[in-house]
C-alpha positions in Angstrom: 4.3 38.3 62.1 3.1 38.4 58.5 3.1 41.9 57.0 -0.1 43.1 55.4 0.6 44.9 52.1 -2.0 46.9 50.2 -1.6 46.6 46.5 -2.6 49.8 44.6 -4.3 49.2 41.3 -2.5 50.1 38.1 -4.8 52.9 36.7 -2.7 54.6 34.1 -0.1 55.3 36.8 2.6 56.4 34.4 0.6 59.7 34.0 1.6 61.8 36.9 -2.0 63.1 37.4 -3.4 59.5 37.6 -0.5 58.5 39.9 -1.3 61.0 42.6 -5.0 61.6 42.2 -6.2 58.1 41.5 -3.6 55.9 43.2 -1.6 57.6 46.0 -4.7 59.4 47.3 -6.2 56.0 48.0 -3.8 55.7 50.9 -5.9 58.3 52.6 -8.0 55.5 53.9 -5.2 54.7 56.4 -4.2 58.2 57.4 -5.4 57.6 61.0 -4.2 54.0 61.3 -1.0 52.8 63.1 2.0 53.3 61.0 3.8 52.3 58.9 1.3 51.2 56.3 2.9 48.9 53.7 1.9 49.1 50.1 2.9 47.9 46.7 2.2 48.9 43.1 3.7 48.6 39.6 6.3 51.3 39.1 8.9 52.0 36.5 9.4 55.8 36.2 11.4 58.1 38.4 8.6 60.2 39.8 7.0 57.1 41.2 10.1 55.9 43.0 10.7 59.5 44.3 7.2 59.5 45.6 8.0 56.4 47.7 10.8 58.3 49.5 8.5 61.3 50.2 5.8 59.0 51.7 8.1 57.7 54.4 8.0 57.0 57.3 4.2 56.6 57.4 3.8 54.8 54.2 6.4 52.3 53.0 6.6 50.7 49.6 7.5 47.0 49.4 8.9 45.5 46.2 9.1 42.0 47.5 5.8 40.5 48.5 7.2 37.1 49.6 5.5 35.9 52.8 3.2 38.9 52.9 -0.5 39.0 53.0 -1.7 41.2 50.1 -5.0 43.1 49.8 -6.0 44.8 46.6 -6.8 48.5 47.1 -8.8 50.3 44.5 -7.9 53.9 43.6 -9.9 56.9 44.7 -13.3 57.1 43.0 -14.3 60.1 41.0 -17.3 62.0 42.3 -18.2 62.7 38.7 -17.2 60.1 36.1 -16.2 62.6 33.4 -13.1 64.5 32.3 -13.9 66.8 35.2 -12.0 64.4 37.4 -13.4 65.8 40.6 -12.5 64.1 43.9 -13.5 64.6 47.5 -11.8 67.7 49.0 -10.0 65.6 51.6 -8.2 63.7 48.8 -6.5 66.9 47.7 -5.7 67.9 51.2 -4.3 64.4 52.1 -2.0 64.4 49.0 -0.7 67.9 49.8 0.0 67.1 53.5 1.5 63.6 53.0 4.0 64.8 50.4 4.7 68.4 51.2 7.1 68.0 54.1 8.4 71.1 56.0 11.8 70.8 54.3 10.1 71.4 50.9 8.1 74.4 52.0 8.9 78.0 51.2 7.2 79.9 53.9 8.4 83.3 52.6 7.0 85.2 49.8 7.5 83.3 46.5 9.3 85.4 43.9 9.9 83.4 40.7 7.9 83.9 37.5 7.8 80.6 35.6 6.6 79.6 32.1 6.4 75.8 32.0 6.6 74.5 28.4 4.5 71.6 27.3 6.5 71.2 24.1 8.6 68.3 25.4 5.7 66.3 27.0 5.5 63.9 24.1 8.9 62.5 25.3 7.5 61.4 28.6 7.3 57.7 29.2 3.5 57.7 29.4 3.2 59.5 26.0 5.9 57.4 24.3 4.0 54.3 25.2 1.1 55.8 23.3 2.9 56.8 20.2 4.7 60.0 21.3 1.9 62.2 19.9 2.4 66.0 20.4 -0.7 67.3 22.2 -1.8 70.6 23.7 1.5 72.2 22.7 1.7 75.9 21.8 2.9 75.9 18.2 3.9 79.6 18.4 5.7 79.3 21.7 8.8 80.9 20.2 6.7 84.1 19.8 5.0 83.8 23.1 8.0 83.3 25.5 9.8 86.5 24.5 6.8 88.4 25.7 6.9 86.6 29.0 10.7 87.1 29.2 10.1 90.8 29.1 8.3 90.6 32.4 10.9 88.3 34.1 9.6 84.9 33.4 11.9 81.9 33.2 11.5 79.1 30.7 11.1 75.7 32.4 11.1 72.2 30.9 9.6 70.4 33.9 10.6 67.0 32.6 14.2 67.9 33.4 13.6 68.1 37.1 13.2 65.5 39.9 10.0 65.4 41.8 11.5 67.3 44.7 12.8 69.9 42.3 9.4 70.2 40.7 7.8 70.8 44.1 10.4 73.4 44.9 9.7 75.3 41.7 6.0 75.4 42.5 6.8 76.5 46.1 9.1 79.3 44.9 6.8 80.6 42.1 4.8 83.7 42.4 3.4 83.2 38.9 3.2 80.1 36.8 2.0 80.2 33.2 1.5 76.9 31.3 -0.8 75.2 28.9 -3.3 72.7 30.2 -1.4 69.5 31.0 0.1 67.2 33.5 2.6 69.8 34.8 -0.3 71.3 36.6 -0.6 68.2 38.8 2.2 70.0 40.8 -0.4 72.6 41.9 -1.1 70.0 44.6 2.2 71.3 46.2 2.2 75.0 45.0 2.8 77.8 47.4 -0.3 79.1 49.0 0.6 82.5 47.5 1.3 81.2 44.0 -0.9 82.4 41.1 -1.5 79.9 38.3 -2.4 81.0 34.7 -3.6 77.9 32.7 -3.7 78.4 29.0 -6.9 76.6 28.1 -8.9 76.1 24.9 -12.4 75.1 23.7 -11.5 71.5 23.0 -10.4 71.0 26.6 -13.2 73.1 28.2 -14.4 70.1 30.1 -11.0 69.2 31.5 -11.2 70.8 34.9 -9.0 68.4 36.8 -6.2 71.0 37.5 -8.7 73.8 38.1 -10.3 71.6 40.7 -7.0 70.9 42.5 -6.4 74.7 42.9 -10.0 75.4 44.0 -10.0 72.7 46.6 -6.6 73.8 48.0 -7.4 77.5 47.8 -4.6 78.1 45.2 -5.3 81.1 42.9 -5.9 80.1 39.3 -7.1 81.9 36.2 -7.5 80.7 32.6 -6.3 82.5 29.5 -8.6 81.3 26.7 -7.7 83.5 23.8 -6.2 80.6 21.9 -7.4 78.4 19.1 -7.0 74.6 18.8 -6.9 72.3 15.9 -7.5 68.5 15.8 -4.4 66.6 14.5 -5.9 63.4 13.5 -9.7 63.9 13.9 -9.8 61.1 16.4 -9.5 60.2 20.0 -6.3 58.5 20.9 -6.7 55.7 23.5 -5.8 56.9 27.0 -4.8 60.4 25.7 -8.0 62.2 24.7 -8.4 64.3 21.6 -5.1 64.9 19.7 -4.8 68.7 19.2 -2.4 71.5 19.5 -2.8 75.2 20.3 -2.1 78.6 18.8 -2.1 81.9 20.6 -4.5 84.0 18.7 -3.4 87.6 19.5 0.1 88.2 20.9 -0.6 91.8 21.7 -3.7 90.8 23.7 -1.6 88.2 25.6 1.1 90.8 26.3 -1.5 93.3 27.7 -2.9 90.5 29.8 0.4 89.6 31.3 1.4 93.2 31.8 -1.8 94.0 33.7 -1.4 90.9 35.7 2.1 91.5 37.0 1.9 95.3 37.2 -1.3 95.4 39.2 -1.1 92.0 40.8 -4.9 91.9 40.2 -5.5 88.2 40.7 -8.5 86.9 42.5 -8.8 83.4 44.0 
């Protein structure tokens, strides 16, 4: 019998946010259908191939489409066509449930304090393909992390970890501090007791995609906004948004904020 294979559109799929929210979430359409569901899409980076393994046995990726019937499947549509990138609530829930298998869950109290650097993101395949521009990086990170280290935070370069390891980090973390960026896509798989601090600035004030993930999954998130941004090239880079970096305005203010946060654990969902 000829296999029916659904072909997912290529919609900037080398960006991890686009990969999950626009493409993999489109498989939600078949969540109640007889399994396995066969699908195909262009892939060339590790997190995509690792995703295929996590989707089994319900969803199976096929590389070879010989003798298969193919049907083009469009990605999930935004409820609002803007940088807000808001999807239906069940898209977020589907992604979490289809990827976050029991073997990846930490059902105990998460204990790790993590600072996830964005200062290596320009080396990701998706950014190298667009010129390797440094964007939304904290230029005074060397002054910021020692403050976090005082309170027990670990320095994490997320690009060094496999997809499973990234999920495990977000499952084991009590606090995650990171600038606005693709790393926060992993909030889809964060521990329900995790608390996210997104370093966010005025230029990206309309970029609520990661905030929306957390709010739709009831993951606690706050924004630390006492940062300034500056435009690198006074232009918008195709597929990348405005090119700018960040500077922490007041290190003592940031230290007081972190101290209050971890001492009093005063974090509201």
